[in-house]
NUPA-693252 format. One record per residue (C-alpha): residue in three letters; chain; x, y, z. Coordinates in steps of 0.05 Angstrom, whole numbers. Example, Ala and Ser with C-alpha at 12.3 -4.5 7.8 and 13.67 -1.06 7.14 Angstrom:
NUPA-693252
<rec><residuo>ALA</residuo><cadena>A</cadena><u>246</u><v>-90</v><w>156</w></rec>
<rec><residuo>SER</residuo><cadena>A</cadena><u>273</u><v>-21</v><w>143</w></rec>
end
This chain:
NUPA-693252
<rec><residuo>MET</residuo><cadena>A</cadena><u>2913</u><v>-147</v><w>1005</w></rec>
<rec><residuo>SER</residuo><cadena>A</cadena><u>2915</u><v>-218</v><w>1047</w></rec>
<rec><residuo>GLY</residuo><cadena>A</cadena><u>2964</u><v>-267</v><w>1040</w></rec>
<rec><residuo>LYS</residuo><cadena>A</cadena><u>3028</u><v>-227</v><w>1025</w></rec>
<rec><residuo>THR</residuo><cadena>A</cadena><u>3091</u><v>-230</v><w>1062</w></rec>
<rec><residuo>SER</residuo><cadena>A</cadena><u>3130</u><v>-178</v><w>1036</w></rec>
<rec><residuo>PHE</residuo><cadena>A</cadena><u>3125</u><v>-113</v><w>996</w></rec>
<rec><residuo>VAL</residuo><cadena>A</cadena><u>3165</u><v>-75</v><w>947</w></rec>
<rec><residuo>MET</residuo><cadena>A</cadena><u>3206</u><v>-14</v><w>976</w></rec>
<rec><residuo>HIS</residuo><cadena>A</cadena><u>3215</u><v>31</v><w>914</w></rec>
<rec><residuo>ILE</residuo><cadena>A</cadena><u>3277</u><v>79</v><w>912</w></rec>
<rec><residuo>ARG</residuo><cadena>A</cadena><u>3236</u><v>139</v><w>903</w></rec>
<rec><residuo>HIS</residuo><cadena>A</cadena><u>3206</u><v>125</v><w>976</w></rec>
<rec><residuo>LEU</residuo><cadena>A</cadena><u>3276</u><v>149</v><w>1005</w></rec>
<rec><residuo>ASP</residuo><cadena>A</cadena><u>3258</u><v>221</v><w>988</w></rec>
<rec><residuo>VAL</residuo><cadena>A</cadena><u>3197</u><v>212</v><w>1027</w></rec>
<rec><residuo>PHE</residuo><cadena>A</cadena><u>3235</u><v>182</v><w>1092</w></rec>
<rec><residuo>ALA</residuo><cadena>A</cadena><u>3292</u><v>230</v><w>1082</w></rec>
<rec><residuo>ASP</residuo><cadena>A</cadena><u>3248</u><v>291</v><w>1103</w></rec>
<rec><residuo>LEU</residuo><cadena>A</cadena><u>3214</u><v>254</v><w>1162</w></rec>
<rec><residuo>PRO</residuo><cadena>A</cadena><u>3250</u><v>250</v><w>1234</w></rec>
<rec><residuo>GLY</residuo><cadena>A</cadena><u>3266</u><v>179</v><w>1252</w></rec>
<rec><residuo>ASP</residuo><cadena>A</cadena><u>3201</u><v>161</v><w>1297</w></rec>
<rec><residuo>ASP</residuo><cadena>A</cadena><u>3157</u><v>176</v><w>1242</w></rec>
<rec><residuo>VAL</residuo><cadena>A</cadena><u>3200</u><v>138</v><w>1189</w></rec>
<rec><residuo>LYS</residuo><cadena>A</cadena><u>3188</u><v>76</v><w>1236</w></rec>
<rec><residuo>ARG</residuo><cadena>A</cadena><u>3111</u><v>90</v><w>1243</w></rec>
<rec><residuo>LEU</residuo><cadena>A</cadena><u>3105</u><v>98</v><w>1167</w></rec>
<rec><residuo>MET</residuo><cadena>A</cadena><u>3144</u><v>31</v><w>1154</w></rec>
<rec><residuo>LEU</residuo><cadena>A</cadena><u>3101</u><v>-6</v><w>1212</w></rec>
<rec><residuo>ALA</residuo><cadena>A</cadena><u>3036</u><v>24</v><w>1176</w></rec>
<rec><residuo>MET</residuo><cadena>A</cadena><u>3062</u><v>1</v><w>1112</w></rec>
<rec><residuo>GLY</residuo><cadena>A</cadena><u>3072</u><v>-67</v><w>1134</w></rec>
<rec><residuo>GLU</residuo><cadena>A</cadena><u>3002</u><v>-69</v><w>1168</w></rec>
<rec><residuo>TYR</residuo><cadena>A</cadena><u>2973</u><v>-39</v><w>1109</w></rec>
<rec><residuo>VAL</residuo><cadena>A</cadena><u>2999</u><v>-91</v><w>1061</w></rec>
<rec><residuo>GLU</residuo><cadena>A</cadena><u>2977</u><v>-146</v><w>1111</w></rec>
<rec><residuo>SER</residuo><cadena>A</cadena><u>2913</u><v>-128</v><w>1128</w></rec>
<rec><residuo>GLY</residuo><cadena>A</cadena><u>2890</u><v>-70</v><w>1082</w></rec>
<rec><residuo>ILE</residuo><cadena>A</cadena><u>2876</u><v>-25</v><w>1145</w></rec>
<rec><residuo>ILE</residuo><cadena>A</cadena><u>2889</u><v>50</v><w>1126</w></rec>
<rec><residuo>PRO</residuo><cadena>A</cadena><u>2938</u><v>76</v><w>1187</w></rec>
<rec><residuo>ASP</residuo><cadena>A</cadena><u>2905</u><v>135</v><w>1224</w></rec>
<rec><residuo>PHE</residuo><cadena>A</cadena><u>2957</u><v>194</v><w>1221</w></rec>
<rec><residuo>SER</residuo><cadena>A</cadena><u>2909</u><v>248</v><w>1236</w></rec>
<rec><residuo>ASP</residuo><cadena>A</cadena><u>2956</u><v>270</v><w>1288</w></rec>
<rec><residuo>ASN</residuo><cadena>A</cadena><u>3010</u><v>282</v><w>1237</w></rec>
<rec><residuo>PRO</residuo><cadena>A</cadena><u>2998</u><v>312</v><w>1171</w></rec>
<rec><residuo>GLU</residuo><cadena>A</cadena><u>3065</u><v>298</v><w>1144</w></rec>
<rec><residuo>LEU</residuo><cadena>A</cadena><u>3057</u><v>226</v><w>1156</w></rec>
<rec><residuo>LYS</residuo><cadena>A</cadena><u>2985</u><v>225</v><w>1128</w></rec>
<rec><residuo>MET</residuo><cadena>A</cadena><u>3015</u><v>254</v><w>1063</w></rec>
<rec><residuo>ALA</residuo><cadena>A</cadena><u>3075</u><v>211</v><w>1063</w></rec>
<rec><residuo>PHE</residuo><cadena>A</cadena><u>3035</u><v>151</v><w>1068</w></rec>
<rec><residuo>LYS</residuo><cadena>A</cadena><u>2986</u><v>172</v><w>1014</w></rec>
<rec><residuo>PHE</residuo><cadena>A</cadena><u>3044</u><v>177</v><w>966</w></rec>
<rec><residuo>VAL</residuo><cadena>A</cadena><u>3072</u><v>106</v><w>988</w></rec>
<rec><residuo>ARG</residuo><cadena>A</cadena><u>3003</u><v>75</v><w>988</w></rec>
<rec><residuo>ALA</residuo><cadena>A</cadena><u>2991</u><v>87</v><w>913</w></rec>
<rec><residuo>ASP</residuo><cadena>A</cadena><u>3055</u><v>41</v><w>901</w></rec>
<rec><residuo>LEU</residuo><cadena>A</cadena><u>3030</u><v>-11</v><w>951</w></rec>
<rec><residuo>ASP</residuo><cadena>A</cadena><u>2970</u><v>-17</v><w>917</w></rec>
<rec><residuo>ARG</residuo><cadena>A</cadena><u>2999</u><v>-19</v><w>846</w></rec>
<rec><residuo>GLU</residuo><cadena>A</cadena><u>3045</u><v>-75</v><w>870</w></rec>
<rec><residuo>ALA</residuo><cadena>A</cadena><u>2985</u><v>-112</v><w>902</w></rec>
<rec><residuo>VAL</residuo><cadena>A</cadena><u>2948</u><v>-112</v><w>834</w></rec>
<rec><residuo>LYS</residuo><cadena>A</cadena><u>3010</u><v>-136</v><w>796</w></rec>
<rec><residuo>TRP</residuo><cadena>A</cadena><u>3021</u><v>-194</v><w>851</w></rec>
<rec><residuo>GLU</residuo><cadena>A</cadena><u>2946</u><v>-216</v><w>840</w></rec>
<rec><residuo>GLN</residuo><cadena>A</cadena><u>2957</u><v>-216</v><w>762</w></rec>
<rec><residuo>THR</residuo><cadena>A</cadena><u>3026</u><v>-256</v><w>773</w></rec>
<rec><residuo>LYS</residuo><cadena>A</cadena><u>2992</u><v>-306</v><w>820</w></rec>
<rec><residuo>LYS</residuo><cadena>A</cadena><u>2935</u><v>-317</v><w>775</w></rec>
<rec><residuo>SER</residuo><cadena>A</cadena><u>2976</u><v>-325</v><w>714</w></rec>
<rec><residuo>ARG</residuo><cadena>A</cadena><u>3019</u><v>-380</v><w>754</w></rec>
<rec><residuo>ILE</residuo><cadena>A</cadena><u>2961</u><v>-415</v><w>773</w></rec>
<rec><residuo>GLU</residuo><cadena>A</cadena><u>2937</u><v>-421</v><w>703</w></rec>
<rec><residuo>ALA</residuo><cadena>A</cadena><u>3009</u><v>-444</v><w>680</w></rec>
<rec><residuo>GLY</residuo><cadena>A</cadena><u>3010</u><v>-494</v><w>735</w></rec>
<rec><residuo>ARG</residuo><cadena>A</cadena><u>2940</u><v>-521</v><w>716</w></rec>
<rec><residuo>LYS</residuo><cadena>A</cadena><u>2958</u><v>-528</v><w>644</w></rec>
<rec><residuo>GLY</residuo><cadena>A</cadena><u>3026</u><v>-560</v><w>662</w></rec>
<rec><residuo>GLY</residuo><cadena>A</cadena><u>2988</u><v>-608</v><w>706</w></rec>
<rec><residuo>ILE</residuo><cadena>A</cadena><u>2941</u><v>-627</v><w>646</w></rec>
<rec><residuo>ALA</residuo><cadena>A</cadena><u>2998</u><v>-637</v><w>601</w></rec>
<rec><residuo>SER</residuo><cadena>A</cadena><u>3034</u><v>-678</v><w>648</w></rec>
<rec><residuo>ALA</residuo><cadena>A</cadena><u>2974</u><v>-722</v><w>663</w></rec>
<rec><residuo>GLU</residuo><cadena>A</cadena><u>2961</u><v>-733</v><w>589</w></rec>
<rec><residuo>ARG</residuo><cadena>A</cadena><u>3035</u><v>-754</v><w>577</w></rec>
<rec><residuo>ARG</residuo><cadena>A</cadena><u>3027</u><v>-800</v><w>631</w></rec>
<rec><residuo>GLU</residuo><cadena>A</cadena><u>2966</u><v>-831</v><w>601</w></rec>
<rec><residuo>GLN</residuo><cadena>A</cadena><u>2997</u><v>-833</v><w>537</w></rec>
<rec><residuo>ASN</residuo><cadena>A</cadena><u>3058</u><v>-872</v><w>567</w></rec>
<rec><residuo>LYS</residuo><cadena>A</cadena><u>3013</u><v>-918</v><w>603</w></rec>
<rec><residuo>GLN</residuo><cadena>A</cadena><u>2969</u><v>-935</v><w>537</w></rec>
<rec><residuo>THR</residuo><cadena>A</cadena><u>3041</u><v>-945</v><w>497</w></rec>
<rec><residuo>LYS</residuo><cadena>A</cadena><u>3065</u><v>-993</v><w>549</w></rec>
<rec><residuo>LEU</residuo><cadena>A</cadena><u>2999</u><v>-1033</v><w>545</w></rec>
<rec><residuo>ASN</residuo><cadena>A</cadena><u>3001</u><v>-1034</v><w>470</w></rec>
<rec><residuo>GLU</residuo><cadena>A</cadena><u>3073</u><v>-1060</v><w>472</w></rec>
<rec><residuo>GLN</residuo><cadena>A</cadena><u>3056</u><v>-1115</v><w>520</w></rec>
<rec><residuo>ASP</residuo><cadena>A</cadena><u>3002</u><v>-1141</v><w>470</w></rec>
end
């Protein structure tokens, strides 16, 4: 999931957090951040509630990662096309100026 510096928090996650004690919410949030940053799945074998909560949240994190990759690819392609078009316009302007000088 590398390269991301943020993740989307869905309102539906609040239902999951509401049922957890404060320390578990903190563990879950930190695990979410680490998962987005590194792809490492946290070991919640000591806490079945956290394990279940992370599975629920992870599905959204994975969907958002795929969506981000698609957005990145389309932005790269749009930038490439824009760069090509800009270079072509500059070349046309250059040719026009050369023709006007003749």
